[in-house]
C-alpha positions in Angstrom: 97.6 73.8 72.9 100.0 74.1 75.8 99.4 72.0 78.9 97.3 73.6 81.6 99.1 75.5 84.3 98.9 73.8 87.6 97.7 75.8 90.6 97.9 75.2 94.3 95.6 77.0 96.7 97.2 78.2 99.9 94.4 78.5 102.3 90.7 77.6 102.3 89.3 81.1 102.7 85.7 81.9 101.7 87.0 84.1 98.7 88.8 81.0 97.4 85.9 78.6 97.9 83.1 80.9 96.7 84.7 83.0 94.0 88.3 82.5 92.9 88.6 78.7 92.6 85.2 78.3 90.8 86.5 80.9 88.4 89.8 79.2 88.0 88.1 75.9 87.1 86.4 77.5 84.2 89.7 78.7 82.7 90.8 76.5 79.8 94.5 77.2 80.5 94.4 76.2 84.2 94.0 73.2 86.4 93.8 73.2 90.2 95.7 70.5 92.0 94.6 71.0 95.6 94.2 73.1 98.7 96.7 73.5 101.5 95.8 74.4 105.1 97.5 74.2 108.5 94.5 72.0 109.3 94.8 68.9 107.1 91.1 68.1 107.6 90.1 71.5 106.4 92.4 71.2 103.4 91.0 67.8 102.5 87.4 69.1 102.8 88.1 72.0 100.5 89.7 69.8 97.9 86.9 67.3 98.1 84.4 70.1 97.6 85.8 70.6 94.1 86.5 67.0 93.4 90.2 67.4 93.7 92.2 64.3 94.8 95.1 66.2 96.4 95.3 68.2 99.6 98.2 69.4 101.8 98.3 69.5 105.6 100.7 72.5 105.5 101.6 75.4 103.3 105.2 74.1 103.1 103.9 70.8 101.7 102.2 72.6 98.9 105.4 74.5 98.0 107.4 71.3 98.1 105.1 69.7 95.4 107.0 69.8 92.1 103.7 69.6 90.2 102.6 73.0 91.4 103.6 75.8 89.1 101.6 78.7 90.6 100.1 79.5 94.0 97.0 81.5 94.8 97.2 83.0 98.3 93.9 84.1 100.0 95.4 84.2 103.5 94.9 87.0 106.1 96.5 90.2 105.1 99.5 90.0 107.4 100.5 86.6 105.8 100.5 87.8 102.2 104.0 89.0 101.8 105.7 86.3 104.0 104.1 83.4 102.1 104.5 85.1 98.7 108.2 85.4 99.4 108.4 81.7 100.4 106.4 80.7 97.2 108.7 82.7 95.0 111.8 81.2 96.7 110.3 77.8 96.0 110.1 78.6 92.3 106.3 79.2 92.1 104.5 82.0 90.5 102.2 83.9 92.8 98.7 85.4 92.6 98.1 87.0 96.0 94.9 88.5 97.3 94.6 92.2 98.0 95.9 94.2 99.7 99.2 92.7 98.9 100.8 94.0 102.1 100.3 96.0 105.3 102.4 98.9 103.9 104.4 99.9 100.9 107.8 99.0 102.4 106.6 95.5 103.0 105.2 95.3 99.4 108.5 96.5 98.0 110.1 93.3 99.2 108.3 91.4 96.5 110.0 93.4 93.8 113.4 92.1 94.7 112.1 88.6 95.3 110.5 88.5 91.8 113.8 89.5 90.3 115.8 87.0 92.3 113.4 84.1 91.6 112.6 84.7 88.0 109.0 84.1 88.8 106.0 86.6 88.7 104.0 87.8 91.6 100.7 89.6 91.0 98.1 91.3 93.2 94.6 89.8 92.8 92.5 92.8 91.9 90.0 91.1 89.6 88.1 94.3 88.8 90.9 95.3 86.4 90.0 92.3 84.2 86.3 92.9 84.2 85.0 94.3 80.9 82.8 96.9 82.8 85.9 98.6 84.2 87.7 98.4 80.9 84.7 100.1 79.3 84.6 102.7 82.0 88.2 103.5 81.5 87.7 103.7 77.7 84.7 106.1 78.0 86.6 108.3 80.5 89.6 108.5 78.2 87.5 109.2 75.1 86.4 112.6 76.2 82.7 111.7 75.8 82.0 113.0 79.3 84.4 115.9 79.0 87.2 116.6 81.4 87.0 113.9 84.1 87.6 115.5 87.5 85.7 113.6 90.2 85.3 110.0 91.2 83.0 109.1 94.1 82.8 105.6 95.6 80.9 104.1 98.4 81.7 100.5 99.5 80.2 99.0 102.7 79.0 95.9 104.4 78.0 94.8 107.9 80.2 92.5 109.8 80.8 92.7 113.6 82.0 89.1 114.1 85.2 89.5 116.3 86.5 86.2 115.0 86.4 87.3 111.4 89.8 88.3 110.0 88.4 91.6 108.7 87.7 92.6 112.3 91.2 91.8 113.7 93.3 95.0 113.8 96.6 93.3 114.4 96.5 91.2 111.2 95.3 93.9 108.8 91.6 94.1 109.4 89.4 97.1 108.8 87.5 98.9 106.1 90.3 100.7 104.3 92.5 97.6 103.9 89.5 95.3 102.9 87.5 97.4 100.5 89.0 100.9 100.6 91.9 99.5 98.6 89.6 99.0 95.7 88.5 102.6 95.7 92.1 103.7 95.7 93.0 101.2 92.9 90.1 102.1 90.7 90.7 105.8 90.9 94.3 105.2 89.8 93.0 102.9 87.0 90.5 105.4 85.7 92.6 108.6 86.0 95.7 106.8 84.8 98.0 108.6 87.2 99.1 108.7 90.8 97.6 110.7 93.7 99.8 113.4 95.2 98.3 113.7 98.7 95.6 112.3 100.9 93.3 113.1 103.8 91.1 110.8 105.8 88.6 110.8 108.6 88.7 107.4 110.5 86.2 106.1 113.0 87.5 103.1 114.9 85.4 100.4 116.6 86.2 100.9 120.4 86.4 97.2 121.0 87.7 95.7 117.7 90.0 98.7 117.1 89.6 98.4 113.3 88.5 101.3 111.2 84.8 100.7 110.8 84.1 103.9 108.8 86.7 105.7 106.7 85.9 108.8 104.6 88.8 110.1 102.4 89.9 112.2 99.6 92.8 111.6 97.2 94.2 114.6 95.3 95.5 113.7 91.9 96.4 117.3 91.0 95.0 119.3 88.1 91.6 119.6 89.9 91.0 115.8 89.9 90.1 113.9 93.0 88.7 110.7 94.4 86.2 111.1 97.3 85.2 107.8 98.9 83.7 106.1 102.0 84.2 102.6 103.2 82.6 100.8 106.1 82.5 97.4 107.8 79.4 98.3 109.8 76.9 99.8 107.5 74.2 98.4 105.2 75.8 96.5 102.2 76.2 98.9 99.3 78.5 99.6 96.4 78.4 102.2 93.7 80.8 104.4 91.8 80.2 107.7 90.0 82.7 109.4 87.7 81.9 113.0 86.8 83.2 115.0 83.9 82.5 118.5 82.6 79.9 117.2 80.2 78.6 114.0 81.6 79.0 111.2 84.2 79.5 107.4 84.3 77.8 105.3 87.0 78.9 101.8 87.9 76.0 100.2 89.9 77.9 97.1 91.0 81.5 98.3 91.5 83.2 95.1 92.8 81.0 92.1 93.2 79.8 91.7 89.7 77.9 88.4 89.7 79.8 85.5 88.1 78.6 84.5 84.7 76.0 87.3 84.5 75.7 90.6 82.6 76.4 93.9 84.2 75.6 97.5 83.3 77.4 100.8 82.9 75.3 104.0 82.9 76.3 107.1 81.0 74.5 110.4 81.5 75.3 113.1 79.1 72.8 115.8 80.1 72.1 115.4 83.8 68.4 115.9 83.1 66.4 115.3 86.3 63.9 113.1 84.4 66.7 110.7 83.3 66.2 111.5 79.6 70.0 111.8 79.0 70.8 108.4 80.4 72.3 105.6 78.3 72.7 102.1 79.8 75.3 99.9 78.2 75.0 96.2 78.9 78.3 94.4 79.5 78.3 90.8 78.3 78.2 88.0 80.8 81.6 87.0 82.2 83.4 85.7 85.3 86.0 88.2 86.4 87.8 85.6 88.4 88.1 83.4 85.3 89.5 86.4 83.4 91.9 87.2 86.2 93.2 83.6 86.2 93.6 83.5 82.4 95.5 86.8 82.5 97.8 85.5 85.2 98.5 82.3 83.2 99.5 84.3 80.2 101.9 86.4 82.3 103.3 83.4 84.1 104.0 81.7 80.8 105.7 84.8 79.4 103.1 85.2 76.7 102.5 88.9 77.7 104.0 91.4 80.0 101.9 92.5 83.0 100.1 95.8 82.6 100.1 96.0 86.4 103.3 94.4 87.7 104.0 94.2 91.5 105.4 97.7 91.4 101.8 98.9 90.9 100.9 97.2 94.2 103.6 99.2 96.0 102.1 102.4 94.6 98.6 101.5 95.8 100.0 100.8 99.2 101.7 104.2 99.3 98.3 105.9 99.0 96.8 103.6 101.6 99.7 104.4 104.0 99.1 108.1 103.5 95.4 107.7 104.3 96.2 105.8 107.6 98.8 108.5 108.5 96.1 111.2 107.8 93.7 109.4 110.1 96.2 109.8 112.9 97.4 113.3 112.1 94.1 114.8 111.1 95.5 116.6 108.1 96.7 116.2 104.6 99.6 113.7 104.0 101.9 113.6 101.0 102.0 110.4 99.1 
């Protein structure tokens, strides 16, 4: 078996500490060398938390370590592209948190940087590796629920902390960037095509200036559409419905599938009010962050080509850009 790929973690964000790194440590093809932070004490504490002997008092120090082969970047949104570019230039592969950029033009810089560096850069949308979404896509494509025309998603949580990065408008905070990007991505994943136009209604917090509630529609043409709502100031909730001419699919836990536990996909082929037409499929226990890591390692080692190269991130950002434009214009925007 090949030696394990050596990861460095650029930033001690909660998503890294609570989700991604625990998943990485369960991947047989990976090893984590240490955390980097602009605060050396914070970096050391994060590494110590996982029993790692190495930490870095700057991001530059991590990139200078020849042992590091790949970097995971969970920094605030406005730092994703700048540090991904620096990591690629340093000869490191990159797995960067979503959304990869603040707009499509910024994301496109990574395409040229990948080609120049000879290293891969991937956007960390772990849902694409989870078996529940692979199964959803399979059912939708099979014709079992008929012609699939509508996807409806609600994603919300409550967070009004002005110091939280999700509530800082100038660095990429807000509902659409944080969780709306998942709704856009998953609709493209299930429909297997790109949206043509977008319309959005955006309510901004008068103090934080972030979008605290965004409702939107993406038009995929041929009568297919995504209708979704995302919020940073509503009760925590997540659910997705996919409706076809003969049935529907429901995903009760759209994003935060519990690590190491089973999930469920609901298929309803009759719409009977008593629920008699419902079939529940249990998806085997897994950790989507472990699966995400393992897939990245295979790509970084050239064992497989990415199904979703960084060009896909540019396409996702184009749709998000159009939604933000629509929020300002009040009308439909072409993607």
